[in-house]
Rosetta silent file (secondary structure, phi, psi, omega in degrees, C-alpha in Angstrom):
SEQUENCE: MGDVEMKFDSLEAFILMDGHGAFVWFAYAITLLVLSINLWWPRRVRKQLIKMEKNFRKRVDAGSGER
SCORE:     score description
SCORE:     0.000 S_00000001
   1 L     0.000  -43.556  177.660  110.388   65.325  114.853 S_00000001
   2 L    99.068  174.658  179.596  111.109   62.197  112.860 S_00000001
   3 L   -81.643  144.665  176.028  112.347   61.492  109.381 S_00000001
   4 L   -89.639  125.086 -177.959  111.032   63.459  106.444 S_00000001
   5 L  -110.176  130.691  177.578  109.677   61.128  103.799 S_00000001
   6 L   -72.284  135.775 -179.401  109.285   62.219  100.188 S_00000001
   7 L   -88.738  -13.357 -178.343  105.777   61.660   98.872 S_00000001
   8 L  -124.241  146.751 -178.085  106.895   61.581   95.225 S_00000001
   9 L   -79.483  -27.830 -176.217  109.536   59.416   93.543 S_00000001
  10 L  -150.871  171.943  176.873  110.697   62.064   91.056 S_00000001
  11 H   -64.424  -38.535  177.935  110.204   65.655   89.967 S_00000001
  12 H   -60.946  -43.546  178.620  107.965   64.443   87.135 S_00000001
  13 H   -63.862  -36.491  177.339  105.747   62.600   89.624 S_00000001
  14 H   -64.677  -44.434 -179.253  105.597   65.775   91.734 S_00000001
  15 H   -67.373  -41.094 -177.982  104.535   67.885   88.741 S_00000001
  16 H   -77.716  -30.529  177.152  101.953   65.349   87.519 S_00000001
  17 H    48.191   53.455  178.109  100.605   64.563   91.018 S_00000001
  18 H    52.655   39.469  177.746   98.923   61.314   89.996 S_00000001
  19 H    89.803   -6.602 -179.672   96.965   63.034   87.238 S_00000001
  20 L   -98.873   -0.495 -175.304   95.852   65.972   89.367 S_00000001
  21 H   -58.325  -40.415 -178.854   98.840   68.183   88.527 S_00000001
  22 H   -60.300  -44.477  179.006   97.044   70.200   85.842 S_00000001
  23 H   -65.683  -46.253 -176.633   94.314   71.221   88.287 S_00000001
  24 H   -62.774  -49.072 -177.186   96.724   71.918   91.145 S_00000001
  25 H   -70.180  -32.766  174.838   99.151   74.023   89.101 S_00000001
  26 H   -64.495  -40.348  177.840   96.301   75.869   87.384 S_00000001
  27 H   -63.854  -41.479  176.056   94.892   76.726   90.823 S_00000001
  28 H   -62.964  -41.527 -179.577   98.302   78.020   91.914 S_00000001
  29 H   -64.062  -44.133  178.422   98.574   80.088   88.722 S_00000001
  30 H   -63.189  -41.774  178.695   95.125   81.641   89.205 S_00000001
  31 H   -61.736  -45.540  178.812   95.964   82.435   92.835 S_00000001
  32 H   -62.985  -39.766  177.854   99.226   84.098   91.825 S_00000001
  33 H   -62.167  -47.518 -179.749   97.404   86.074   89.115 S_00000001
  34 H   -63.013  -43.491  178.096   94.739   87.320   91.541 S_00000001
  35 H   -63.153  -40.461  178.589   97.340   88.293   94.145 S_00000001
  36 H   -64.104  -43.517  178.140   99.372   90.135   91.506 S_00000001
  37 H   -64.012  -38.985  178.500   96.316   92.047   90.303 S_00000001
  38 H   -64.408  -26.229  175.153   95.445   92.916   93.920 S_00000001
  39 H   -84.536  -39.342 -174.660   98.877   94.494   94.280 S_00000001
  40 H   -77.026  -44.914 -172.280   99.002   96.175   90.864 S_00000001
  41 H   -58.317  -49.466  179.621   95.476   97.585   90.494 S_00000001
  42 H   -61.780  -34.707  177.100   95.410   99.960   93.502 S_00000001
  43 H   -65.349  -40.660  178.578   98.787  101.394   92.484 S_00000001
  44 H   -62.907  -47.176 -179.610   97.485  101.999   88.969 S_00000001
  45 H   -64.091  -41.138  179.578   94.346  103.706   90.254 S_00000001
  46 H   -61.248  -44.237  178.648   96.367  105.805   92.715 S_00000001
  47 H   -62.127  -40.766  178.519   98.662  107.036   89.925 S_00000001
  48 H   -63.965  -42.829 -179.999   95.636  107.933   87.798 S_00000001
  49 H   -64.837  -39.843  178.165   94.026  109.839   90.668 S_00000001
  50 H   -64.648  -42.465  178.354   97.223  111.768   91.363 S_00000001
  51 H   -63.562  -42.825  178.317   97.530  112.662   87.678 S_00000001
  52 H   -63.113  -40.708  179.388   93.873  113.783   87.565 S_00000001
  53 H   -64.204  -41.811  177.913   94.373  115.900   90.688 S_00000001
  54 H   -62.569  -44.527  178.494   97.448  117.596   89.191 S_00000001
  55 H   -63.588  -40.181  178.678   95.558  118.359   85.979 S_00000001
  56 H   -62.660  -45.398 -179.970   92.610  119.702   87.966 S_00000001
  57 H   -63.042  -37.600  177.678   94.880  121.948   90.037 S_00000001
  58 H   -63.077  -43.149  179.451   96.524  123.288   86.868 S_00000001
  59 H   -65.788  -42.630  179.922   93.126  124.180   85.421 S_00000001
  60 H   -64.375  -45.015 -179.494   91.953  125.779   88.662 S_00000001
  61 H   -65.449  -39.139  178.220   95.186  127.777   88.995 S_00000001
  62 H   -67.592  -36.184  179.659   95.045  128.848   85.328 S_00000001
  63 H   -73.545  -31.973 -178.257   91.409  129.882   85.692 S_00000001
  64 H   -79.126  -18.745  179.554   91.949  131.893   88.860 S_00000001
  65 L   -77.672  -15.469 -177.333   94.770  133.917   87.316 S_00000001
  66 L   -82.083  -16.939 -174.892   92.467  135.469   84.695 S_00000001
  67 L   -75.619    0.000    0.000   90.275  137.382   87.167 S_00000001
């Protein structure tokens, strides 16, 4: 396998990435944001649909009892 060689001299050099750090970390942040929204949004919509269905069923059941 060989020896593992560090590409950066320090943590600061790793974060700055020779001046490209802002772009790289911003890209990671956007990716994390998009992935988080992709997990959160369907759950939110599902909860709304379940709530709407319950309300609909209550109205239908209340309306059918009057006949």
